[in-house]
C-alpha positions as CSV (number, residue, x, y, z in Angstrom):
1,M,-30.7,3.2,3.9
2,P,-31.8,-0.3,3.0
3,E,-30.0,-3.0,4.9
4,T,-29.1,-4.7,1.6
5,S,-26.7,-1.8,0.8
6,L,-24.3,-2.8,3.5
7,L,-20.8,-3.8,2.8
8,E,-19.8,-6.6,5.1
9,A,-16.5,-8.3,5.9
10,I,-16.7,-11.6,7.7
11,A,-13.5,-13.0,9.2
12,L,-11.6,-11.2,6.4
13,A,-7.8,-12.0,6.7
14,R,-4.7,-11.6,4.6
15,P,-1.9,-13.2,6.6
16,P,0.5,-11.8,7.8
17,M,-0.7,-8.3,7.1
18,L,-4.3,-8.5,8.2
19,A,-5.7,-10.6,11.1
20,P,-9.3,-11.9,10.8
21,T,-11.5,-8.9,10.7
22,S,-15.3,-8.6,10.8
23,L,-17.1,-5.4,10.3
24,T,-20.1,-3.8,8.7
25,L,-19.8,-0.6,6.7
26,H,-22.8,1.6,6.1
27,P,-23.8,3.7,3.0
28,G,-24.2,7.4,3.5
29,Q,-21.1,7.6,5.7
30,V,-17.5,8.6,5.2
31,T,-15.4,5.9,7.0
32,G,-11.7,6.7,7.5
33,V,-9.0,4.1,8.0
34,I,-6.1,5.3,10.0
35,G,-2.9,3.8,11.3
36,A,0.9,4.1,11.1
37,N,2.8,3.0,8.0
38,G,2.6,-0.7,7.4
39,A,-0.4,-1.1,9.8
40,G,-2.5,-2.9,7.2
41,K,-4.7,-0.1,5.9
42,T,-4.1,-0.8,2.2
43,T,-4.3,-4.6,2.8
44,L,-7.8,-4.1,4.4
45,L,-9.0,-1.9,1.6
46,K,-7.8,-4.1,-1.2
47,A,-9.4,-7.1,0.5
48,L,-12.7,-5.2,0.8
49,A,-12.5,-4.3,-2.9
50,G,-12.1,-8.0,-3.9
51,L,-8.6,-7.4,-5.3
52,T,-6.8,-10.1,-3.3
53,R,-7.6,-13.6,-2.3
54,G,-7.5,-15.1,1.2
55,P,-9.6,-16.2,4.1
56,G,-13.0,-14.6,4.8
57,T,-15.9,-13.2,2.9
58,V,-16.9,-9.8,1.6
59,R,-20.7,-9.3,1.0
60,L,-22.4,-6.5,-0.8
61,D,-26.2,-6.3,-0.9
62,G,-26.1,-9.5,1.2
63,R,-24.3,-11.5,-1.5
64,P,-20.7,-12.3,-2.2
65,L,-19.0,-9.3,-3.8
66,V,-18.9,-9.1,-7.6
67,P,-17.1,-6.0,-8.6
68,H,-18.8,-3.7,-11.1
69,P,-18.1,0.0,-11.9
70,Q,-21.6,1.1,-10.7
71,R,-21.3,-0.9,-7.5
72,L,-17.8,-0.4,-6.3
73,A,-14.9,1.8,-7.4
74,W,-11.3,1.4,-6.2
75,L,-8.6,4.1,-6.1
76,P,-5.1,2.8,-5.5
77,A,-2.5,4.9,-3.7
78,S,-0.2,4.9,-6.7
79,R,-0.4,7.9,-8.9
80,D,1.8,6.5,-11.7
81,A,0.6,6.9,-15.3
82,V,2.8,5.9,-18.2
83,W,0.3,6.2,-21.0
84,P,0.1,9.3,-23.2
85,M,-3.7,9.3,-22.7
86,R,-5.9,12.4,-22.4
87,A,-7.2,12.9,-18.9
88,A,-10.8,12.8,-20.1
89,A,-10.2,9.4,-21.8
90,L,-8.8,8.1,-18.6
91,V,-11.8,9.2,-16.6
92,Q,-14.1,7.5,-19.2
93,L,-12.5,4.2,-18.3
94,G,-14.1,4.5,-14.9
95,L,-17.5,3.8,-16.6
96,G,-16.3,0.3,-17.6
97,P,-14.5,-1.2,-20.5
98,A,-17.7,-1.7,-22.6
99,A,-19.4,1.5,-21.6
100,A,-20.5,3.9,-24.4
101,P,-18.8,7.3,-24.3
102,D,-20.5,9.6,-21.8
103,T,-19.1,13.1,-22.2
104,A,-21.5,14.6,-19.7
105,A,-20.5,12.2,-16.9
106,V,-16.8,12.6,-17.6
107,T,-17.2,16.4,-17.6
108,A,-19.1,16.4,-14.4
109,A,-16.5,14.1,-12.7
110,L,-13.6,16.3,-13.8
111,A,-15.4,19.4,-12.6
112,A,-16.1,17.8,-9.2
113,C,-12.4,17.2,-8.8
114,D,-11.4,20.6,-10.0
115,A,-9.7,19.0,-13.0
116,T,-11.7,20.5,-15.9
117,A,-8.7,22.4,-17.2
118,L,-6.8,19.1,-17.4
119,A,-9.3,17.2,-19.6
120,D,-7.2,17.4,-22.8
121,R,-3.8,17.0,-21.3
122,P,-1.9,13.7,-21.4
123,V,-1.9,12.2,-17.9
124,N,1.8,11.3,-18.1
125,Q,2.6,15.0,-18.4
126,L,0.6,16.0,-15.3
127,S,2.0,16.7,-11.9
128,T,1.5,14.0,-9.2
129,G,-1.3,16.1,-7.6
130,E,-3.0,16.8,-10.9
131,R,-3.0,13.0,-11.7
132,A,-4.4,12.3,-8.2
133,R,-7.4,14.5,-9.0
134,V,-7.9,12.9,-12.4
135,L,-7.7,9.4,-11.0
136,L,-10.3,10.4,-8.3
137,A,-12.5,11.6,-11.1
138,R,-12.2,8.2,-12.7
139,A,-13.3,6.6,-9.4
140,I,-16.5,8.7,-9.1
141,V,-17.5,9.0,-12.7
142,A,-19.9,6.0,-12.6
143,R,-21.5,7.3,-9.4
144,P,-20.8,3.9,-7.7
145,A,-22.6,2.7,-4.6
146,W,-19.2,2.3,-2.8
147,L,-16.0,4.2,-3.1
148,L,-12.8,2.5,-1.6
149,L,-10.0,5.0,-1.8
150,D,-6.4,4.5,-0.7
151,E,-5.0,7.8,0.4
152,P,-7.0,10.0,-2.0
153,I,-5.7,13.2,-0.4
154,A,-2.0,12.3,-0.6
155,N,0.1,14.5,-2.9
156,L,-2.6,17.3,-2.8
157,D,-2.1,20.9,-1.7
158,P,-4.0,22.0,1.4
159,G,-6.9,23.6,-0.6
160,H,-7.5,20.5,-2.7
161,R,-7.3,18.3,0.4
162,L,-10.2,20.2,1.8
163,D,-12.0,20.1,-1.5
164,V,-11.7,16.3,-1.7
165,M,-13.0,15.8,1.8
166,A,-16.0,18.0,0.9
167,L,-16.5,16.0,-2.2
168,L,-16.4,12.7,-0.3
169,A,-19.0,14.1,2.2
170,A,-21.2,15.0,-0.8
171,E,-20.8,11.5,-2.2
172,A,-21.9,10.1,1.1
173,A,-24.8,12.6,1.2
174,R,-26.2,11.2,-2.1
175,G,-26.2,7.7,-0.5
176,A,-22.8,6.3,-1.4
177,G,-20.6,4.5,1.1
178,V,-17.1,6.0,1.2
179,V,-14.1,4.3,2.8
180,L,-10.7,5.9,2.6
181,A,-7.3,5.5,4.1
182,L,-5.6,8.7,5.2
183,H,-2.7,9.9,7.3
184,D,-3.9,13.4,8.0
185,L,-5.2,13.2,11.5
186,D,-6.8,16.6,11.4
187,L,-8.8,15.8,8.3
188,A,-9.6,12.3,9.8
189,R,-11.8,14.2,12.3
190,R,-14.1,15.1,9.4
191,C,-15.0,11.4,8.9
192,D,-18.2,10.0,10.3
193,R,-16.5,6.9,11.5
194,L,-12.9,5.8,12.0
195,L,-11.2,2.4,11.9
196,L,-7.8,2.4,13.7
197,I,-5.6,-0.4,12.3
198,S,-2.3,-1.5,14.0
199,G,-0.3,-4.6,13.4
200,G,-2.9,-5.8,11.0
201,E,-5.6,-5.7,13.7
202,L,-8.7,-3.5,14.2
203,M,-7.9,-1.7,17.4
204,A,-10.7,0.9,17.6
205,D,-13.9,1.5,15.6
206,G,-16.3,4.4,16.1
207,P,-16.7,8.2,15.8
208,P,-13.5,10.2,15.6
209,A,-13.9,11.5,19.2
210,M,-13.9,7.9,20.4
211,V,-11.0,6.7,18.3
212,M,-8.7,9.7,18.4
213,T,-8.2,9.7,22.1
214,P,-4.9,10.9,23.6
215,S,-4.0,7.4,24.8
216,L,-4.7,5.7,21.4
217,L,-2.8,8.5,19.5
218,A,0.1,8.1,21.8
219,E,0.1,4.3,21.6
220,H,-0.3,3.9,17.9
221,F,1.2,7.0,16.4
222,G,3.5,8.3,19.1
223,V,2.1,11.8,19.0
224,Q,0.0,14.1,21.0
225,S,-1.9,17.3,20.2
226,V,-1.0,20.4,22.3
227,H,-2.7,23.7,21.5
228,H,-3.5,22.5,17.9
229,T,0.1,21.4,17.4
230,W,1.2,17.8,17.0
231,Q,4.1,16.8,19.1
232,R,6.1,13.5,19.1
233,I,6.1,11.7,22.4
234,R,8.2,8.8,23.6
235,N,6.7,5.4,22.8
236,D,8.4,2.0,22.6
237,L,7.3,1.7,19.0
238,F,9.0,4.9,18.0
239,T,12.1,5.0,20.2
240,S,14.4,5.0,17.2
241,D,12.8,8.3,16.1
242,V,12.8,10.0,19.5
243,R,15.6,12.2,20.8
244,G,16.2,13.6,24.3
245,S,15.9,12.1,27.8
246,G,12.5,13.4,28.8
247,S,9.1,11.8,28.2
248,Q,8.6,14.1,25.2
249,D,11.1,14.8,22.5
250,S,11.9,18.1,20.9
251,V,10.3,17.4,17.6
252,A,7.1,19.5,17.3
253,G,5.4,20.9,14.3
254,K,2.2,22.4,13.1
255,H,-0.2,19.6,12.1
256,P,2.4,17.1,10.8
257,Q,1.3,13.9,9.2
258,P,2.7,10.6,10.6
259,D,4.0,9.2,7.3
């Protein structure tokens, strides 16, 4: 990939939610942002997308970021939709406000998100999971160089979660840079790179095996994996949630998500 395709953050900060953070994100990779609720994941993503103001600089192609549908797409965590707009018309908006209608691009984006059957339905009458897929189609329709996605697999059933992770891998394979926040630690292992955020600071950065270590999971999530089952463990950050007098509480479940 050419060096000019890098997305760079230089001393990017949004006090008090994000401490000064510098990092370089590479195209052709799926980068996951993980961390407990309130850690600063959304704040980081919105700052990278140029949606908030504050200290630091974001550079794309070596120049200050200027948002454009074909350069960078943003997907917020909210799935709200109050307009009685057809799903296909909503996806068309992802091409830009002045873009000519492109039925082929819209159809392809809806198909990629398994939302073809939703094309003619009003988005305010869809389920939350259905809207999530339509909104993801809007994000990918212009085939942008960068996708910044805030919890794109939230509200989805297990099958569609797997589908979306496969879709994002395919987007990276075509050369796009993909950055997503997610809470599902099992699916986080499918990312090429993980950023662990805690208290507004970047605590770990690297391949999943390096970031999702037992010690870091215990410290920042209060969980451990035992025989493919997540279990809550005692941690000073989570003592109000823990019951029992041992070092490990009785709450255990099959692949829970630390929401």
